[in-house]
C-alpha positions, 0 to 999 in steps of 0.5 A, a space after each residue: 564477449 556479449 553483455 548480459 541483459 536483464 529482463 523483466 521477471 515473472 510471466 509475461 501473461 496472468 498466472 492461471 491457478 489450479 483449482 485446489 480444493 481449500 478451506 471456505 472462504 471468509 466474508 465479514 460483511 458490515 450487515 448481518 444480513 449480508 445483502 449486497 442486492 443491487 450494490 454492484 457484481 463484486 458485491 453480489 459475487 461477494 454474498 453469493 460465492 467469496 472464493 469467486 469473488 476473491 478470484 475476481 478481484 485477484 484477476 483484475 489485479 493480474 489483468 495489468 501484469 503485462 504493463 506493469 512488467 513493462 514499467 518495471 523494467 524502466 523503474 530497474 533502470 532508473 533506479 540503478 542510474 540514481 545509484 550511479 551505475 553507468 551505461 546502463 540501457 533499455 533495449 526493444 529486442 524486436 523494433 516492431 514490438 515496443 511493449 518487449 524491453 530488457 534492462 542492459 547493464 555492462 559487464 562490471 559496471 555494478 562493480 564500479 564506484 559512482 563517480 560523485 552522484 549528482 543525479 541522488 544529491 538534487 533529487 533529494 534537494 528538490 525534495 528538500 526545497 519543497 519541505 522547506 516550508 512546510 505545508 498546513 491545514 487551512 479547513 474552510 467553514 461551510 457558512 459564515 456562521 459562528 458555528 462553522 468557523 469554530 468547527 474550521 478552527 477546531 478541525 485545523 488544530 486537530 489536523 495539525 496535532 495529528 500531523 505531527 511525529 505523535 500523529 501520521 508523521 505526515 511531512 516525514 511520509 510525504 518526503 519518502 513518497 516524493 522521494 520515490 516519485 524520482 524514479 518511479 513517477 508517482 509515490 503513494 501514501 495509503 491512509 488506512 485504520 490500525 484497530 489496535 495502533 492507538 494502545 490499551 485504554 480501560 473501557 470505563 475512563 473512555 469518553 465512549 463508555 461516560 457518554 454511553 451512561 443512560 443509554 438503553 444496554 441493549 443498543 448502545 450507540 456503536 462509537 466504530 463504523 468498519 466501513 469507514 476503516 480501510 482494514 476491518 476492525 471484526 468483532 469487538 477486540 477487548 481483552 480481560 485484564 486477568 484471568 477469571 473475574 475482572 479485578 474489582 473497580 476496573 474495567 475491560 480493557 480496549 485496543 483504540 484504533 490510529 490512524 497509519 500511512 503506509 509509503 508505496 509506489 506503482 509496484 503497490 498500486 494499480 488503477 481500475 480502469 487503467 486507461 485513465 490520468 490517476 487517482 483523481 479520475 480513477 473509478 478504483 485501485 488496487 492495493 498490494 501489501 505484505 503483512 505479517 500473520 499475526 497483525 492480520 490476525 489482529 485485525 481479523 480474529 477467525 484467523 486466530 487459532 483460539 478462535 472457534 471460528 477459526 479458517 484452520 492451518 490448510 487455509 493460512 498456509 495457503 494464504 501464506 502460499 499466494 505468490 503473485 508476481 508483483 510479491 517479489 517486486 514489493 519486498 524489499 531485499 532483506 526480505 527476499 533473503 530471509 523468510 519470506 522464501 517460505 512460511 515460517 512453522 512453529 514447533 507444532 507445525 502450525 504456521 508462526 506469526 511472522 509468516 508474511 502473507 499478501 494482501 490485495 485490496 480493491 476499492 471502488 467509488 461510488 458510481 453507477 456501477 457500485 451506488 455506495 462504492 466497494 470495499 473487498 480484501 483478499 488474501 489469495 485467489 481462495 479467500 477473501 478476509 472482507 467485503 462491505 459497501 465504502 460509505 460512511 454515517 454521519 452523526 445525523 444518520 446520514 450516508 455518505 461515499 468515501 474517496 480511494 484512501 490514497 494519495 497520488 505524489 506525482 512529479 512530471 506528467 508523461 505527455 508523450 505515453 499519457 502513463 497516469 504514473 507519470 515520470 521522475 526526475 531521474 528520467 530528466 537529469 539521469 541522461 547527463 550523470 553519464 556526460 559528467 562522469 566522463 567529464 570527472 573521469 578524465 580529470 582523475 586520469 589527468 591528475 593521475 598521469 601528472 602526478 606519475 611524470 616517469 613511466 619507470 
């Protein structure tokens, strides 16, 4: 009987997209002119032809598909080893081609219970040991002046308050990311700003409204800088408190932004260039996430049906039908079984808010190729949701570059293959699980024979 082999799903080369007429791509630029002259190839392309810029962002992602397909075979193997499945092997059908790999699982191995899975227990203990003394921020003052010392102390209190359970809950996010790194080599924490995550507030009661008193109403100071947001908020999202005129004595209701941390793994992230040492020296990175249409509508008003600038149902369906190879990788198993297989439609035949859409974010640091950095967000090879420089503006009006909003948590460096994702603890201790399982099963067999001396 021939044992089944499980190969990597998806094509071995980037998919070729068929040119189909779709609604015009949407690009939101940080300035009214949208002039990106001299700011980099992708930004200039976004200003002239947003659809081509979106396609180029997708192509930069898909150029790494062959290497990621090979990595995924090993990641699938380490996932099964951590679950206690015995006999899992990565085979090379053609010895002269080390990039052609297959995942081998013995017949019936998935049905056998794991004999006291020690690998998973040790991975959890290593993570718990690192967090036995939780890390705390220690900002350093820029100078020895009293003002800088007070600023550093205030920054420390803010970071501690923001990192607790009521904020971004950093310790829980780090625990998940480090646990993922045991299999994938690296876990990632992706930082972004949810423009409505802080809840609703009344505009007249906000500190910004109090500070704006006495300013020129035609040119108020904008408290938000879209360039500092990993997902732009778009136009103002103020919502009236009721129908018609606002109640007397109440101001406009607005949404407060909030920092969010998403825990990702190597299937979500790709570095630019591919040959680098990780996020520390990468010039850029691409991040693939799957979000619902309702979440995107909260950030991009031109995706709403009631917006006069709505892109239309045809464009929304094209976004929902974009299925790159890695889209099935990043979805959890329960999402693959339900509505992820096809867009969810309302009774009137329009895409529902629960429809899943893959969004691909591309970041570049400030460098000669991109003097002010770059941030582009695409929802498929034909639709660009955002394009802009990746910079921020300080209180004094001076611009400064932003880092890529990714934190890489890598367990071990790959000194043999120089893989920027590294490798995890399962690769080191997983093979010993085979020996331990054999010993335990032999002991259980001996106990079974000893307790039943009569064979008839």
